C-alpha positions as CSV (number, residue, x, y, z in Angstrom):
1,M,0.0,0.0,0.0
2,P,1.3,3.5,-0.8
3,L,2.0,5.7,2.2
4,I,-0.5,8.6,2.0
5,M,-0.4,10.9,5.0
6,H,-2.0,14.1,6.1
7,V,0.0,17.0,7.6
8,D,-1.8,19.1,10.1
9,G,-5.1,17.8,8.9
10,V,-4.4,18.5,5.1
11,Y,-4.7,15.3,3.0
12,P,-3.5,14.7,-0.5
13,Q,-6.2,15.0,-3.2
14,F,-6.3,12.8,-6.3
15,G,-8.0,13.4,-9.7
16,V,-9.8,10.7,-11.6
17,N,-7.8,7.6,-12.8
18,C,-4.6,8.2,-10.8
19,Y,-2.2,5.4,-10.1
20,I,0.0,5.3,-7.0
21,A,2.6,2.5,-6.8
22,P,2.6,0.4,-3.7
23,N,5.7,1.9,-2.1
24,A,5.2,5.5,-3.2
25,T,4.8,8.2,-0.5
26,I,2.5,11.2,-0.8
27,V,2.2,13.6,2.1
28,G,0.2,16.7,2.9
29,D,-0.9,19.5,0.6
30,V,-0.7,17.7,-2.7
31,V,-3.4,18.0,-5.4
32,M,-3.2,15.9,-8.5
33,G,-5.2,16.2,-11.7
34,D,-6.6,13.3,-13.8
35,D,-4.6,10.4,-15.1
36,C,-1.5,11.1,-13.0
37,S,0.9,8.4,-11.8
38,V,3.4,8.3,-9.0
39,W,5.8,5.3,-9.4
40,F,7.8,3.1,-7.2
41,S,9.9,4.7,-4.4
42,A,8.8,8.2,-5.4
43,V,8.2,10.8,-2.7
44,V,5.8,13.7,-3.1
45,R,6.1,15.8,0.1
46,G,3.6,18.6,0.4
47,D,4.5,19.0,4.1
48,V,6.2,22.5,4.1
49,N,4.4,24.0,1.1
50,S,1.9,23.0,-1.6
51,I,2.3,20.8,-4.6
52,R,0.0,21.1,-7.6
53,M,-0.1,18.8,-10.6
54,G,-2.1,19.1,-13.8
55,D,-3.4,16.2,-15.8
56,R,-1.3,13.4,-17.2
57,V,1.7,14.0,-14.9
58,N,3.9,11.0,-14.2
59,I,6.4,11.1,-11.4
60,Q,8.7,8.1,-12.1
61,D,10.6,5.8,-9.9
62,G,12.8,7.3,-7.2
63,V,11.7,11.0,-7.9
64,V,11.5,13.4,-5.0
65,V,9.1,16.4,-5.2
66,H,9.4,18.9,-2.4
67,A,9.5,22.7,-1.6
68,T,10.8,25.2,0.8
69,Y,8.9,26.1,4.0
70,Q,6.9,29.3,3.5
71,Q,8.9,30.2,0.4
72,T,8.4,28.0,-2.6
73,K,5.8,25.7,-3.8
74,V,5.7,23.2,-6.8
75,I,3.4,23.6,-9.7
76,L,3.5,21.1,-12.5
77,G,1.4,21.7,-15.7
78,N,-0.3,19.1,-17.9
79,N,1.7,16.3,-19.7
80,V,4.7,16.6,-17.5
81,S,7.0,13.6,-17.3
82,V,9.6,13.5,-14.5
83,G,12.2,10.9,-15.1
84,H,13.6,8.4,-12.7
85,N,15.5,9.7,-9.7
86,A,15.0,13.4,-10.6
87,I,14.5,16.1,-7.9
88,I,11.9,18.7,-8.3
89,H,12.2,21.4,-5.6
90,G,10.1,24.5,-5.2
91,C,9.8,25.3,-8.9
92,I,7.2,25.8,-11.7
93,I,7.1,23.5,-14.7
94,H,4.7,24.4,-17.4
95,D,2.8,22.1,-19.8
96,N,4.4,19.5,-22.1
97,V,7.8,19.2,-20.3
98,L,10.1,16.2,-20.0
99,V,12.5,16.2,-17.1
100,G,15.2,13.7,-17.8
101,M,16.5,11.0,-15.4
102,G,18.5,12.3,-12.5
103,A,17.9,16.0,-13.4
104,I,17.5,18.5,-10.5
105,I,15.3,21.6,-10.8
106,M,15.8,24.0,-7.9
107,D,13.7,26.6,-6.1
108,N,12.2,29.5,-8.0
109,A,13.2,28.0,-11.4
110,V,10.6,28.2,-14.2
111,V,10.6,25.7,-17.0
112,H,8.3,26.9,-19.8
113,S,6.2,24.7,-22.1
114,N,7.5,22.3,-24.7
115,T,10.9,22.0,-23.1
116,I,13.2,19.1,-22.3
117,I,15.5,19.1,-19.3
118,A,18.2,16.6,-20.2
119,A,19.2,13.7,-18.0
120,G,21.5,14.8,-15.2
121,A,21.0,18.5,-15.8
122,V,21.0,20.8,-12.8
123,V,18.6,23.8,-13.2
124,L,19.9,26.3,-10.7
125,E,17.7,28.4,-8.4
126,G,15.9,31.2,-10.2
127,T,16.7,29.9,-13.7
128,V,14.1,30.5,-16.4
129,C,14.1,27.9,-19.1
130,E,12.7,29.2,-22.4
131,P,9.8,27.4,-24.2
132,N,10.6,25.1,-27.1
133,S,14.1,24.4,-25.9
134,I,16.5,21.7,-24.7
135,Y,18.5,22.4,-21.6
136,A,21.5,20.3,-20.5
137,G,24.6,20.4,-18.3
138,V,25.7,21.5,-14.8
139,P,24.6,24.2,-14.5
140,A,21.9,23.6,-17.2
141,K,22.2,25.8,-20.3
142,K,20.1,26.1,-23.4
143,I,21.6,23.9,-26.0
144,K,19.0,23.8,-28.8
145,D,15.8,25.3,-30.0
146,I,13.1,22.9,-31.0
147,S,9.7,23.4,-32.6
148,G,6.7,23.1,-30.3
149,S,5.1,20.4,-32.5
150,Q,8.4,18.4,-32.6
151,I,8.6,18.2,-28.8
152,S,4.9,18.2,-27.9
153,G,4.4,15.0,-29.9
154,E,7.3,13.2,-28.0
155,I,6.2,14.5,-24.6
156,D,2.6,13.6,-25.2
157,R,3.6,10.1,-26.3
158,I,5.6,9.6,-23.0
159,A,2.7,10.9,-20.9
160,H,0.2,8.6,-22.7
161,N,2.6,5.7,-22.3
162,Y,2.7,6.1,-18.6
163,M,-1.1,6.1,-18.5
164,R,-0.9,2.7,-20.3
165,Y,1.7,1.4,-17.9
166,A,-0.6,2.4,-15.0
167,D,-3.4,0.4,-16.6
168,W,-1.1,-2.7,-16.7
169,F,-0.6,-2.5,-12.9
170,R,-4.2,-1.9,-12.2
171,E,-5.1,-5.0,-14.3
172,Q,-2.4,-7.0,-12.6
173,K,-3.8,-6.0,-9.2
174,G,-7.3,-7.1,-10.3
175,E,-5.8,-10.5,-11.3
176,E,-4.0,-10.9,-8.0
177,T,-7.2,-10.2,-6.1
178,R,-9.1,-12.7,-8.2
179,E,-6.3,-15.3,-7.7
180,Q,-6.4,-14.7,-3.9
181,N,-10.2,-15.0,-3.7
182,G,-10.0,-18.2,-5.7
């Protein structure tokens, strides 16, 4: 069972058709849109400030989403994919964004729509990532312009794939329940 906890009487809220992996942790002031997923060993901590997610957001294995007490919150738009072991901390990520595996996005950073943050990139505090771009490196710098349609198709594909993966696990859970009940 996922660990879903309240903080000071504030419970996480989930949209329609969300999938939460059995060992994911979601705490406090977290509001998810529809068709979101939080995968194995991910932690979404809305204990010190709020976390808001749009529709079709996937928080992949080992990701940590957190903020800074009374200073920064996290806002994730629609069709946001956060790759394995990334850290999202007190920032705003607009629609149609792919955050690569192991990337770090720090407080008060803003990632505009149709943008890729490359695997391992570190987006420093206060950085503004332009739309229709790829950012990579430590610290992350813009390395390429891309067309909105070029990137939105790929990001949309990933977001929809994670909805499919969630269905696989929901189906498997149904099969396990049927097997257990004989």
